[in-house]
C-alpha positions in Angstrom: 10.8 7.7 -6.1 10.4 10.6 -8.4 7.8 9.7 -11.0 5.6 11.8 -13.2 2.3 10.3 -14.3 0.6 11.3 -17.5 -2.7 10.3 -19.1 -3.0 9.1 -22.7 -5.8 7.6 -24.7 -5.3 4.0 -25.9 -7.4 1.1 -27.2 -7.9 0.1 -23.6 -9.3 3.5 -22.5 -7.5 6.2 -20.6 -4.2 4.9 -19.5 -1.9 6.3 -16.8 1.7 6.2 -18.0 4.7 6.6 -15.6 7.8 8.6 -16.5 10.6 7.6 -14.1 13.3 10.1 -13.2 16.4 8.5 -14.8 18.9 10.6 -12.9 21.4 8.2 -11.2 21.6 10.6 -8.3 17.9 10.5 -7.7 16.9 10.2 -4.0 14.4 7.7 -2.8 11.5 9.0 -0.7 11.4 7.7 2.9 7.8 7.0 3.9 7.1 7.8 7.6 3.7 6.1 7.7 2.9 3.5 5.0 -0.6 3.0 6.5 -1.3 6.7 5.7 -0.5 6.0 2.1 -2.7 2.9 2.1 -5.6 4.9 3.6 -5.1 7.7 0.9 -5.3 5.0 -1.8 -8.5 3.4 -0.3 -10.3 6.8 -0.2 -9.0 8.0 -3.6 -11.7 9.8 -5.6 -12.5 8.4 -9.0 -11.4 11.3 -11.1 -8.4 11.6 -13.4 -6.9 14.7 -11.7 -7.1 13.1 -8.2 -5.6 9.9 -9.5 -2.7 11.5 -11.4 -1.9 13.7 -8.4 -1.9 10.8 -6.0 0.3 8.5 -8.1 2.7 11.4 -8.8 3.1 11.8 -5.0 3.5 8.1 -4.3 5.6 6.9 -7.3 5.5 3.6 -9.1 2.3 1.5 -9.0 3.9 -1.8 -10.1 7.1 -2.9 -11.8 8.4 -6.0 -13.6 11.9 -7.2 -14.2 13.0 -6.6 -17.8 16.6 -6.3 -18.9 15.6 -5.5 -22.5 13.8 -2.1 -22.2 13.1 -0.7 -25.6 13.2 2.9 -26.8 9.4 2.9 -26.8 9.3 2.5 -23.0 12.6 4.0 -22.0 10.9 6.6 -19.9 9.5 3.8 -17.8 12.8 2.2 -17.1 13.5 1.3 -13.5 17.1 0.3 -13.1 19.8 0.5 -10.4 20.1 0.1 -6.6 17.1 0.8 -4.4 18.2 0.5 -0.8 18.9 -3.2 -0.3 17.7 -4.1 -3.7 19.1 -4.2 -7.2 16.5 -4.0 -9.9 16.5 -3.9 -13.7 13.0 -3.5 -15.3 10.3 -1.0 -15.9 7.4 0.6 -14.2 4.0 -0.5 -15.5 1.2 1.7 -16.8 -2.3 1.1 -15.7 -5.7 2.3 -16.9 -8.0 4.3 -14.7 -10.5 1.5 -14.6 -7.9 -1.0 -13.6 -6.6 1.1 -10.8 -10.1 1.8 -9.4 -10.9 -2.0 -9.7 -7.7 -2.7 -7.6 -8.8 -0.1 -5.1 -12.2 -1.9 -4.8 -10.4 -5.2 -4.4 -8.3 -3.9 -1.5 -11.3 -2.2 0.1 -13.2 -5.5 0.2 -10.2 -7.6 1.2 -9.3 -5.4 4.2 -13.0 -4.9 5.2 -13.4 -8.6 5.4 -11.2 -8.8 8.5 -8.7 -11.5 9.6 -11.0 -14.6 9.0 -11.5 -13.9 5.3 -7.8 -12.8 4.8 -6.8 -16.3 5.9 -8.2 -17.6 2.6 -5.9 -15.2 0.7 -2.8 -16.3 2.7 -3.6 -20.0 3.1 -1.0 -22.8 3.4 0.0 -24.6 0.1 -2.1 -27.6 -1.1 -1.2 -31.0 0.1 1.6 -33.0 -1.5 -0.9 -35.3 -3.4 -2.9 -32.4 -4.8 -3.2 -32.1 -8.6 -0.3 -30.3 -10.4 -2.6 -27.5 -11.6 -3.6 -26.8 -8.0 0.0 -26.4 -7.0 0.8 -24.1 -9.9 -2.3 -22.0 -9.3 -1.3 -21.6 -5.6 2.3 -20.7 -6.4 1.2 -18.2 -9.1 -1.2 -16.5 -6.7 1.3 -16.6 -3.8 4.0 -14.9 -5.9 1.6 -12.1 -6.7 0.0 -11.6 -3.3 2.1 -13.3 -0.7 5.8 -12.7 -1.6 8.1 -9.8 -0.6 11.9 -9.5 -0.3 13.1 -9.7 3.3 16.5 -8.1 4.1 18.6 -8.5 7.3 20.2 -5.6 9.1 22.2 -5.5 12.3 20.9 -2.5 14.2 21.9 -0.9 17.5 19.0 -1.1 20.0 18.6 0.1 23.6 17.1 -2.2 26.2 15.9 -1.4 29.7 17.0 -4.0 32.2 15.1 -5.2 35.3 17.2 -3.1 37.5 16.4 0.0 35.5 19.8 0.2 33.6 19.7 1.1 29.9 22.0 -1.0 27.8 22.8 -1.1 24.1 22.9 -4.2 22.0 23.3 -4.9 18.3 20.6 -7.2 17.1 19.5 -8.6 13.7 16.3 -7.1 12.3 14.2 -8.1 9.3 13.6 -5.2 6.9 11.0 -5.1 4.1 11.6 -2.3 1.6 8.7 -1.9 -0.8 9.4 0.4 -3.7 6.0 0.2 -5.4 2.5 1.0 -4.2 1.5 -2.6 -4.8 4.3 -3.8 -2.5 3.4 -1.3 0.1 -0.2 -2.6 0.2 1.2 -6.2 0.6 3.7 -5.2 3.3 1.2 -3.3 5.4 -1.3 -6.1 5.2 1.3 -8.8 6.1 2.5 -6.7 9.1 -1.2 -6.2 10.2 -1.7 -10.0 10.2 1.6 -10.9 11.9 1.0 -8.5 14.7 -2.7 -9.4 15.0 -3.8 -5.8 14.4 -7.5 -5.0 14.8 -9.3 -4.5 11.5 -11.9 -1.7 11.7 -14.1 0.5 9.5 -14.1 4.3 9.6 -17.5 5.4 11.1 -17.6 8.5 8.9 -20.3 7.5 6.4 -18.7 9.2 3.4 -15.3 7.6 4.2 -16.0 4.1 5.6 -12.6 2.8 4.5 -11.0 -0.2 6.4 -8.1 0.6 8.7 -6.0 -1.0 11.4 -4.3 0.1 14.6 -5.6 1.0 18.1 -9.3 0.7 18.5 -11.1 3.9 17.6 -14.1 5.2 15.6 -12.4 7.0 12.8 -9.4 6.2 10.5 -7.9 9.7 10.9 -8.2 12.7 13.2 -9.6 14.6 10.2 -12.6 12.2 9.9 -13.2 12.5 13.6 -13.1 16.3 13.5 -15.4 16.4 10.5 -18.0 14.2 12.1 -17.8 16.3 15.3 -18.4 19.5 13.3 -21.3 17.9 11.5 -22.9 16.7 14.8 -22.6 20.2 16.3 -24.2 21.7 13.2 -27.1 19.3 13.4 -27.5 20.0 17.1 -27.6 23.8 16.3 -30.3 23.2 13.7 -32.5 21.2 16.1 -32.1 23.9 18.7 -33.2 26.6 16.2 -36.1 24.5 15.1 -37.5 24.3 18.6 -37.5 28.1 19.1 
């Protein structure tokens, strides 16, 4: 979604403020690999320039429903149809410190692996639990464990036992995140549902958590960089022996 992020000074420090494209003909960006976006967020450098550039490329960080947008925050208005969803509200600003704190939270959460993630996505308290426990659980669940699920009928191809290829129309569940926060939730939910392997990139100055097929590095770039570094170290050792 086209969004320009600007930095302004406030009583809370340096705040990142989104300006949403209000053109009714705006086109939504289709993300080919949400996990690539998640990885970029986890390795985001703590500089203002890097953060503004990243958010401008990604779009909205978070949004809330609000049908009474004022003139003061009109540029943050987020209203209309977004794929399967109809939404009337506004994109939220965030301070640099808050964003980096959220980055640290997701780094620790995903680094902990499946066992610790179970605590974040635990079943509700028992029926005889105290009311405040139920409210606390529901509040946390609405923030971290709730996404809109849409149903589509899609044409799929199937290979039969005899080798024939047939077509069939089947229902599919579709999750359509339109903020970075929702993308983080969706990718984590999918990782847990498909029992993905949680790993840590072995490049020391990256070391972000990632999922997928078992490998040493989160990206080809990290693997290539480590290979170059090892070759250089080997050349140094060879020259030192001469």
